[in-house]
Biopython code that builds the backbone (N, CA, C, O; Angstrom):
import numpy as np
from Bio.PDB.StructureBuilder import StructureBuilder

atoms = [
    (1, "MET", "N", (96.333, 71.039, 47.279)),
    (1, "MET", "CA", (94.682, 71.317, 47.253)),
    (1, "MET", "C", (93.990, 71.084, 48.618)),
    (1, "MET", "O", (93.072, 71.682, 49.179)),
    (2, "LYS", "N", (94.751, 70.000, 48.967)),
    (2, "LYS", "CA", (94.056, 70.021, 50.487)),
    (2, "LYS", "C", (94.055, 71.063, 51.489)),
    (2, "LYS", "O", (93.074, 71.399, 52.153)),
    (3, "LYS", "N", (94.992, 71.457, 51.541)),
    (3, "LYS", "CA", (95.422, 72.633, 52.343)),
    (3, "LYS", "C", (94.457, 74.027, 51.623)),
    (3, "LYS", "O", (93.781, 74.805, 52.296)),
    (4, "THR", "N", (94.556, 74.055, 50.684)),
    (4, "THR", "CA", (93.760, 75.168, 50.186)),
    (4, "THR", "C", (92.525, 74.872, 50.421)),
    (4, "THR", "O", (92.059, 75.936, 50.829)),
    (5, "MET", "N", (91.551, 73.966, 50.424)),
    (5, "MET", "CA", (90.596, 74.001, 50.910)),
    (5, "MET", "C", (90.268, 73.909, 52.506)),
    (5, "MET", "O", (89.145, 74.101, 52.974)),
    (6, "MET", "N", (91.326, 73.612, 53.196)),
    (6, "MET", "CA", (91.121, 73.764, 54.576)),
    (6, "MET", "C", (91.443, 75.345, 54.964)),
    (6, "MET", "O", (91.010, 75.860, 55.995)),
    (7, "LEU", "N", (92.139, 75.933, 54.142)),
    (7, "LEU", "CA", (92.339, 77.342, 54.663)),
    (7, "LEU", "C", (91.183, 78.000, 54.050)),
    (7, "LEU", "O", (90.674, 78.790, 54.844)),
    (8, "ALA", "N", (90.624, 77.956, 52.982)),
    (8, "ALA", "CA", (89.234, 78.410, 52.490)),
    (8, "ALA", "C", (88.086, 78.236, 53.444)),
    (8, "ALA", "O", (87.293, 79.158, 53.636)),
    (9, "GLY", "N", (87.957, 76.807, 54.185)),
    (9, "GLY", "CA", (87.198, 76.598, 55.310)),
    (9, "GLY", "C", (87.400, 77.325, 56.671)),
    (9, "GLY", "O", (86.503, 77.443, 57.507)),
    (10, "LEU", "N", (88.595, 77.774, 56.803)),
    (10, "LEU", "CA", (88.655, 78.252, 58.045)),
    (10, "LEU", "C", (88.415, 79.852, 57.833)),
    (10, "LEU", "O", (88.018, 80.646, 58.686)),
    (11, "VAL", "N", (88.801, 80.154, 56.310)),
    (11, "VAL", "CA", (88.326, 82.029, 56.294)),
    (11, "VAL", "C", (86.905, 81.773, 56.362)),
    (11, "VAL", "O", (86.405, 82.470, 57.244)),
    (12, "VAL", "N", (86.065, 81.044, 55.771)),
    (12, "VAL", "CA", (84.466, 81.259, 55.791)),
    (12, "VAL", "C", (84.230, 80.832, 57.122)),
    (12, "VAL", "O", (83.033, 81.062, 57.292)),
    (13, "VAL", "N", (84.718, 80.311, 58.225)),
    (13, "VAL", "CA", (84.268, 79.938, 59.620)),
    (13, "VAL", "C", (84.610, 81.486, 60.394)),
    (13, "VAL", "O", (83.872, 82.072, 61.187)),
    (14, "VAL", "N", (86.049, 81.960, 59.863)),
    (14, "VAL", "CA", (86.246, 83.037, 60.902)),
    (14, "VAL", "C", (85.588, 84.211, 60.477)),
    (14, "VAL", "O", (85.333, 85.127, 61.258)),
    (15, "ALA", "N", (85.242, 84.233, 59.038)),
    (15, "ALA", "CA", (84.526, 85.683, 58.687)),
    (15, "ALA", "C", (83.205, 85.416, 59.214)),
    (15, "ALA", "O", (82.640, 86.430, 59.621)),
    (16, "GLY", "N", (82.574, 84.371, 59.319)),
    (16, "GLY", "CA", (81.279, 84.218, 59.912)),
    (16, "GLY", "C", (80.957, 85.037, 61.335)),
    (16, "GLY", "O", (79.902, 85.558, 61.695)),
    (17, "CYS", "N", (82.322, 84.955, 62.049)),
    (17, "CYS", "CA", (82.209, 85.521, 63.468)),
    (17, "CYS", "C", (81.961, 87.156, 63.649)),
    (17, "CYS", "O", (82.582, 87.927, 62.917)),
    (18, "ASP", "N", (81.226, 87.554, 64.439)),
    (18, "ASP", "CA", (81.197, 88.794, 64.691)),
    (18, "ASP", "C", (81.178, 89.186, 66.415)),
    (18, "ASP", "O", (80.251, 88.873, 67.162)),
    (19, "ASN", "N", (82.252, 89.837, 66.783)),
    (19, "ASN", "CA", (82.131, 89.891, 67.937)),
    (19, "ASN", "C", (81.111, 90.922, 68.824)),
    (19, "ASN", "O", (80.810, 90.784, 70.009)),
    (20, "LYS", "N", (80.686, 91.960, 67.929)),
    (20, "LYS", "CA", (79.867, 92.876, 68.259)),
    (20, "LYS", "C", (78.553, 92.669, 68.130)),
    (20, "LYS", "O", (78.241, 92.606, 66.941)),
    (21, "PRO", "N", (77.516, 92.517, 68.981)),
    (21, "PRO", "CA", (75.999, 92.310, 68.741)),
    (21, "PRO", "C", (75.456, 93.379, 67.799)),
    (21, "PRO", "O", (76.356, 94.188, 67.576)),
    (22, "ALA", "N", (74.722, 93.583, 67.384)),
    (22, "ALA", "CA", (73.842, 94.390, 66.437)),
    (22, "ALA", "C", (73.330, 95.630, 67.592)),
    (22, "ALA", "O", (72.861, 95.161, 68.629)),
    (23, "ILE", "N", (73.362, 96.580, 67.536)),
    (23, "ILE", "CA", (72.876, 97.820, 68.539)),
    (23, "ILE", "C", (71.267, 97.992, 68.257)),
    (23, "ILE", "O", (70.926, 98.577, 67.229)),
    (24, "PRO", "N", (70.303, 97.500, 69.141)),
    (24, "PRO", "CA", (68.958, 97.532, 68.451)),
    (24, "PRO", "C", (68.611, 99.230, 68.121)),
    (24, "PRO", "O", (69.266, 100.130, 68.646)),
    (25, "PRO", "N", (67.405, 99.491, 67.107)),
    (25, "PRO", "CA", (67.199, 100.717, 66.804)),
    (25, "PRO", "C", (66.899, 101.428, 68.359)),
    (25, "PRO", "O", (66.837, 100.780, 69.404)),
    (26, "MET", "N", (66.723, 102.982, 68.232)),
    (26, "MET", "CA", (66.280, 103.525, 69.345)),
    (26, "MET", "C", (64.867, 103.624, 69.383)),
    (26, "MET", "O", (64.514, 103.732, 68.209)),
    (27, "PRO", "N", (63.694, 103.647, 70.264)),
    (27, "PRO", "CA", (62.875, 103.471, 70.241)),
    (27, "PRO", "C", (61.908, 104.752, 69.845)),
    (27, "PRO", "O", (62.589, 105.777, 69.837)),
    (28, "GLU", "N", (60.895, 104.934, 69.604)),
    (28, "GLU", "CA", (60.069, 105.944, 69.219)),
    (28, "GLU", "C", (59.671, 106.748, 70.336)),
    (28, "GLU", "O", (59.059, 106.259, 71.286)),
    (29, "VAL", "N", (60.099, 108.384, 70.245)),
    (29, "VAL", "CA", (59.723, 108.898, 71.424)),
    (29, "VAL", "C", (58.418, 109.545, 71.284)),
    (29, "VAL", "O", (58.025, 110.433, 70.527)),
    (30, "ASN", "N", (57.805, 108.819, 72.283)),
    (30, "ASN", "CA", (56.345, 109.171, 72.800)),
    (30, "ASN", "C", (55.997, 108.959, 74.602)),
    (30, "ASN", "O", (56.846, 108.513, 75.375)),
    (31, "ASP", "N", (55.066, 109.237, 74.887)),
    (31, "ASP", "CA", (54.708, 109.052, 76.280)),
    (31, "ASP", "C", (55.044, 107.740, 76.828)),
    (31, "ASP", "O", (55.345, 107.726, 78.021)),
    (32, "ILE", "N", (55.053, 106.374, 76.039)),
    (32, "ILE", "CA", (54.862, 105.260, 76.978)),
    (32, "ILE", "C", (56.270, 105.044, 76.578)),
    (32, "ILE", "O", (56.734, 104.405, 77.523)),
    (33, "ASN", "N", (57.095, 105.198, 75.813)),
    (33, "ASN", "CA", (58.557, 104.958, 75.509)),
    (33, "ASN", "C", (59.457, 106.116, 76.680)),
    (33, "ASN", "O", (60.515, 105.836, 77.245)),
    (34, "CYS", "N", (58.800, 107.235, 76.795)),
    (34, "CYS", "CA", (59.809, 108.130, 77.622)),
    (34, "CYS", "C", (59.467, 107.974, 79.194)),
    (34, "CYS", "O", (59.874, 108.885, 79.915)),
    (35, "GLN", "N", (58.724, 106.856, 79.824)),
    (35, "GLN", "CA", (58.645, 106.513, 81.021)),
    (35, "GLN", "C", (59.726, 106.045, 81.794)),
    (35, "GLN", "O", (59.848, 104.860, 81.485)),
    (36, "ILE", "N", (60.585, 106.345, 82.642)),
    (36, "ILE", "CA", (61.478, 105.695, 83.315)),
    (36, "ILE", "C", (62.009, 104.067, 83.533)),
    (36, "ILE", "O", (63.134, 103.577, 83.434)),
    (37, "GLU", "N", (61.168, 103.686, 83.748)),
    (37, "GLU", "CA", (61.164, 102.115, 83.507)),
    (37, "GLU", "C", (61.533, 101.631, 81.920)),
    (37, "GLU", "O", (62.391, 100.771, 81.720)),
    (38, "ALA", "N", (60.859, 102.221, 80.925)),
    (38, "ALA", "CA", (61.166, 102.193, 79.351)),
    (38, "ALA", "C", (62.419, 102.658, 79.090)),
    (38, "ALA", "O", (63.056, 102.038, 78.238)),
    (39, "ILE", "N", (62.947, 103.630, 79.633)),
    (39, "ILE", "CA", (64.266, 104.177, 79.311)),
    (39, "ILE", "C", (65.411, 103.564, 80.034)),
    (39, "ILE", "O", (66.581, 103.726, 79.686)),
    (40, "LYS", "N", (65.022, 102.839, 81.078)),
    (40, "LYS", "CA", (66.106, 101.672, 81.814)),
    (40, "LYS", "C", (66.115, 100.440, 81.350)),
    (40, "LYS", "O", (66.763, 99.633, 82.017)),
    (41, "LYS", "N", (65.538, 100.024, 80.315)),
    (41, "LYS", "CA", (65.361, 98.937, 79.787)),
    (41, "LYS", "C", (66.430, 98.772, 78.595)),
    (41, "LYS", "O", (66.972, 97.700, 78.326)),
    (42, "ILE", "N", (66.656, 99.990, 77.915)),
    (42, "ILE", "CA", (67.531, 100.557, 76.909)),
    (42, "ILE", "C", (69.167, 99.997, 77.515)),
    (42, "ILE", "O", (69.816, 100.575, 78.386)),
    (43, "GLU", "N", (69.557, 98.792, 76.816)),
    (43, "GLU", "CA", (70.891, 98.551, 77.430)),
    (43, "GLU", "C", (72.157, 98.977, 76.869)),
    (43, "GLU", "O", (73.237, 98.785, 77.428)),
    (44, "ASP", "N", (72.006, 99.561, 75.747)),
    (44, "ASP", "CA", (73.430, 100.530, 75.270)),
    (44, "ASP", "C", (73.320, 102.102, 75.757)),
    (44, "ASP", "O", (72.468, 102.949, 75.486)),
    (45, "ARG", "N", (74.354, 102.164, 76.475)),
    (45, "ARG", "CA", (74.248, 103.732, 77.431)),
    (45, "ARG", "C", (74.242, 104.903, 76.175)),
    (45, "ARG", "O", (73.314, 105.710, 76.131)),
    (46, "ALA", "N", (75.051, 104.929, 75.428)),
    (46, "ALA", "CA", (75.094, 105.817, 74.357)),
    (46, "ALA", "C", (73.639, 106.127, 73.860)),
    (46, "ALA", "O", (73.165, 107.253, 74.009)),
    (47, "THR", "N", (72.961, 105.141, 73.284)),
    (47, "THR", "CA", (71.675, 105.078, 72.868)),
    (47, "THR", "C", (70.415, 105.808, 73.791)),
    (47, "THR", "O", (69.550, 106.594, 73.405)),
    (48, "ARG", "N", (70.696, 105.140, 75.399)),
    (48, "ARG", "CA", (69.905, 105.829, 76.471)),
    (48, "ARG", "C", (70.087, 106.779, 76.891)),
    (48, "ARG", "O", (69.143, 107.210, 77.552)),
    (49, "GLU", "N", (71.141, 107.543, 76.813)),
    (49, "GLU", "CA", (71.764, 109.042, 77.087)),
    (49, "GLU", "C", (70.781, 109.998, 75.742)),
    (49, "GLU", "O", (70.020, 110.955, 75.889)),
    (50, "LYS", "N", (71.161, 109.320, 74.577)),
    (50, "LYS", "CA", (70.609, 110.322, 73.622)),
    (50, "LYS", "C", (69.099, 110.091, 73.518)),
    (50, "LYS", "O", (68.517, 111.085, 73.083)),
    (51, "PHE", "N", (68.287, 109.027, 73.803)),
    (51, "PHE", "CA", (67.031, 108.695, 73.876)),
    (51, "PHE", "C", (66.376, 109.620, 75.016)),
    (51, "PHE", "O", (65.345, 110.287, 74.923)),
    (52, "ALA", "N", (67.394, 109.466, 76.309)),
    (52, "ALA", "CA", (66.601, 110.091, 77.456)),
    (52, "ALA", "C", (66.652, 111.875, 77.194)),
    (52, "ALA", "O", (65.761, 112.624, 77.595)),
    (53, "GLY", "N", (67.617, 112.237, 76.608)),
    (53, "GLY", "CA", (67.749, 113.818, 76.018)),
    (53, "GLY", "C", (66.553, 114.095, 74.925)),
    (53, "GLY", "O", (66.133, 115.247, 74.819)),
    (54, "LEU", "N", (66.020, 113.082, 74.141)),
    (54, "LEU", "CA", (65.090, 113.618, 73.345)),
    (54, "LEU", "C", (64.015, 113.206, 74.091)),
    (54, "LEU", "O", (63.021, 113.647, 73.515)),
    (55, "CYS", "N", (63.656, 112.530, 75.168)),
    (55, "CYS", "CA", (62.493, 112.319, 75.696)),
    (55, "CYS", "C", (62.091, 114.033, 76.670)),
    (55, "CYS", "O", (60.982, 114.534, 76.861)),
    (56, "SER", "N", (63.308, 114.491, 77.053)),
    (56, "SER", "CA", (63.383, 115.671, 77.649)),
    (56, "SER", "C", (63.025, 116.745, 77.031)),
    (56, "SER", "O", (62.483, 117.741, 77.510)),
    (57, "ARG", "N", (63.365, 116.517, 75.842)),
    (57, "ARG", "CA", (63.553, 117.967, 75.021)),
    (57, "ARG", "C", (62.027, 118.246, 74.198)),
    (57, "ARG", "O", (61.772, 119.149, 73.401)),
    (58, "ARG", "N", (61.168, 117.192, 74.668)),
    (58, "ARG", "CA", (59.585, 117.199, 74.055)),
    (58, "ARG", "C", (58.999, 118.287, 74.330)),
    (58, "ARG", "O", (59.354, 119.059, 75.220)),
    (59, "SER", "N", (58.036, 118.439, 73.574)),
    (59, "SER", "CA", (57.211, 119.936, 73.806)),
    (59, "SER", "C", (56.251, 119.840, 74.732)),
    (59, "SER", "O", (55.532, 118.867, 74.508)),
    (60, "PRO", "N", (55.898, 120.545, 75.825)),
    (60, "PRO", "CA", (54.843, 120.517, 76.889)),
    (60, "PRO", "C", (53.609, 119.566, 76.344)),
    (60, "PRO", "O", (53.154, 118.565, 76.898)),
    (61, "ALA", "N", (53.112, 120.296, 74.831)),
    (61, "ALA", "CA", (51.744, 119.564, 74.496)),
    (61, "ALA", "C", (52.189, 118.269, 74.179)),
    (61, "ALA", "O", (51.378, 117.349, 74.076)),
    (62, "SER", "N", (53.171, 118.133, 74.045)),
    (62, "SER", "CA", (53.132, 116.359, 73.648)),
    (62, "SER", "C", (53.994, 115.778, 75.000)),
    (62, "SER", "O", (54.807, 114.857, 74.931)),
    (63, "GLY", "N", (53.736, 116.316, 75.905)),
    (63, "GLY", "CA", (54.343, 115.340, 77.306)),
    (63, "GLY", "C", (55.560, 115.481, 77.797)),
    (63, "GLY", "O", (56.066, 114.775, 78.669)),
    (64, "GLY", "N", (56.151, 116.591, 77.127)),
    (64, "GLY", "CA", (57.176, 116.942, 77.639)),
    (64, "GLY", "C", (57.596, 117.853, 79.022)),
    (64, "GLY", "O", (56.742, 117.880, 79.909)),
    (65, "ILE", "N", (58.639, 118.467, 79.211)),
    (65, "ILE", "CA", (58.754, 118.923, 80.302)),
    (65, "ILE", "C", (58.136, 120.431, 80.093)),
    (65, "ILE", "O", (58.529, 120.803, 78.988)),
    (66, "ALA", "N", (57.472, 121.269, 80.595)),
    (66, "ALA", "CA", (57.253, 123.128, 80.584)),
    (66, "ALA", "C", (58.108, 123.363, 80.871)),
    (66, "ALA", "O", (58.669, 122.622, 81.679)),
    (67, "PRO", "N", (58.708, 124.452, 80.433)),
    (67, "PRO", "CA", (59.735, 125.521, 80.824)),
    (67, "PRO", "C", (59.377, 126.024, 82.284)),
    (67, "PRO", "O", (58.235, 125.847, 82.708)),
    (68, "THR", "N", (60.303, 126.623, 83.027)),
    (68, "THR", "CA", (60.195, 127.001, 84.509)),
    (68, "THR", "C", (59.482, 128.279, 84.066)),
    (68, "THR", "O", (59.772, 128.691, 82.943)),
    (69, "GLU", "N", (58.590, 128.963, 84.789)),
    (69, "GLU", "CA", (57.896, 129.956, 84.714)),
    (69, "GLU", "C", (58.718, 131.191, 85.139)),
    (69, "GLU", "O", (58.771, 132.237, 84.492)),
    (70, "LYS", "N", (59.336, 130.952, 86.272)),
    (70, "LYS", "CA", (60.241, 132.061, 86.783)),
    (70, "LYS", "C", (61.736, 131.284, 86.769)),
    (70, "LYS", "O", (61.847, 130.391, 87.610)),
    (71, "PRO", "N", (62.478, 131.444, 86.211)),
    (71, "PRO", "CA", (63.712, 130.663, 86.387)),
    (71, "PRO", "C", (64.692, 131.688, 87.234)),
    (71, "PRO", "O", (64.705, 132.917, 87.178)),
    (72, "MET", "N", (65.426, 130.897, 87.955)),
    (72, "MET", "CA", (66.023, 131.849, 89.205)),
    (72, "MET", "C", (67.740, 131.296, 88.998)),
    (72, "MET", "O", (68.007, 130.161, 88.606)),
    (73, "ASN", "N", (68.601, 132.151, 89.283)),
    (73, "ASN", "CA", (70.144, 132.016, 89.498)),
    (73, "ASN", "C", (70.423, 131.617, 90.635)),
    (73, "ASN", "O", (69.859, 132.158, 91.585)),
    (74, "TRP", "N", (71.390, 130.536, 90.865)),
    (74, "TRP", "CA", (71.592, 129.782, 92.317)),
    (74, "TRP", "C", (71.800, 130.972, 93.125)),
    (74, "TRP", "O", (71.216, 130.998, 94.209)),
    (75, "LEU", "N", (72.702, 132.200, 92.717)),
    (75, "LEU", "CA", (73.253, 133.055, 93.484)),
    (75, "LEU", "C", (71.659, 133.703, 94.080)),
    (75, "LEU", "O", (71.774, 133.836, 95.299)),
    (76, "GLU", "N", (70.383, 134.095, 93.659)),
    (76, "GLU", "CA", (69.284, 134.307, 93.762)),
    (76, "GLU", "C", (68.864, 133.595, 94.970)),
    (76, "GLU", "O", (68.501, 134.150, 96.007)),
    (77, "LEU", "N", (68.940, 132.240, 94.760)),
    (77, "LEU", "CA", (68.377, 131.157, 95.579)),
    (77, "LEU", "C", (69.268, 131.135, 96.923)),
    (77, "LEU", "O", (68.791, 130.650, 97.949)),
    (78, "ALA", "N", (70.548, 131.658, 96.896)),
    (78, "ALA", "CA", (71.565, 131.401, 98.054)),
    (78, "ALA", "C", (71.685, 132.847, 98.547)),
    (78, "ALA", "O", (72.738, 133.159, 99.103)),
    (79, "ASP", "N", (70.713, 133.768, 98.402)),
    (79, "ASP", "CA", (70.810, 134.957, 99.134)),
    (79, "ASP", "C", (71.530, 135.170, 100.335)),
    (79, "ASP", "O", (71.150, 134.263, 101.075)),
    (80, "PRO", "N", (72.315, 135.827, 100.911)),
    (80, "PRO", "CA", (73.029, 135.676, 102.437)),
    (80, "PRO", "C", (71.754, 136.551, 103.013)),
    (80, "PRO", "O", (71.528, 136.241, 104.183)),
    (81, "LYS", "N", (71.004, 137.399, 102.586)),
    (81, "LYS", "CA", (69.818, 138.243, 103.458)),
    (81, "LYS", "C", (68.921, 137.315, 103.893)),
    (81, "LYS", "O", (68.553, 137.385, 105.066)),
    (82, "ASP", "N", (68.398, 136.265, 103.019)),
    (82, "ASP", "CA", (67.136, 135.341, 103.306)),
    (82, "ASP", "C", (67.602, 134.075, 104.060)),
    (82, "ASP", "O", (66.695, 133.303, 104.374)),
    (83, "GLN", "N", (68.766, 133.756, 104.377)),
    (83, "GLN", "CA", (69.124, 132.606, 105.085)),
    (83, "GLN", "C", (69.210, 132.771, 106.850)),
    (83, "GLN", "O", (69.445, 133.832, 107.428)),
    (84, "LYS", "N", (68.976, 131.543, 107.460)),
    (84, "LYS", "CA", (68.931, 131.746, 109.115)),
    (84, "LYS", "C", (70.053, 132.377, 109.610)),
    (84, "LYS", "O", (71.157, 132.325, 109.067)),
    (85, "GLY", "N", (69.814, 132.940, 110.573)),
    (85, "GLY", "CA", (71.407, 133.565, 111.408)),
    (85, "GLY", "C", (72.146, 134.493, 110.542)),
    (85, "GLY", "O", (73.352, 134.497, 110.785)),
    (86, "ALA", "N", (71.752, 135.315, 109.560)),
    (86, "ALA", "CA", (72.286, 136.120, 108.872)),
    (86, "ALA", "C", (72.537, 137.340, 109.598)),
    (86, "ALA", "O", (71.610, 137.875, 110.207)),
    (87, "LYS", "N", (73.665, 137.819, 109.595)),
    (87, "LYS", "CA", (73.913, 139.127, 110.234)),
    (87, "LYS", "C", (73.210, 140.382, 109.634)),
    (87, "LYS", "O", (73.511, 140.580, 108.457)),
    (88, "SER", "N", (72.268, 141.347, 110.230)),
    (88, "SER", "CA", (71.638, 142.495, 109.453)),
    (88, "SER", "C", (72.617, 143.594, 109.744)),
    (88, "SER", "O", (72.442, 144.718, 109.273)),
]
sb = StructureBuilder()
sb.init_structure("model")
sb.init_model(0)
sb.init_chain("A")
sb.init_seg("    ")
for serial, (resi, resn, name, xyz) in enumerate(atoms, 1):
    if name == "N":
        sb.init_residue(resn, " ", resi, " ")
    sb.init_atom(name, np.array(xyz, "f"), 0.0, 1.0, " ", f" {name:<3s}", serial, name[0])
structure = sb.get_structure()
């Protein structure tokens, strides 16, 4: 009987232990929370990366990054004709 009670007590104590802390919920995506300082405060790397991605995909009307008006290819930017010292 005494061993059974000791074993039951040990099971209760061990069952109450949790090695991983609870991951806090992701903050709301808005102008205040999408500042670099606020994003850096998110400790969980996966949550921080997902949140930063959501912030970068916001529409320009809600404070997101506007799409590039004239997107260029890297090859267009590094045209040998435009570089200094290029042979004609």
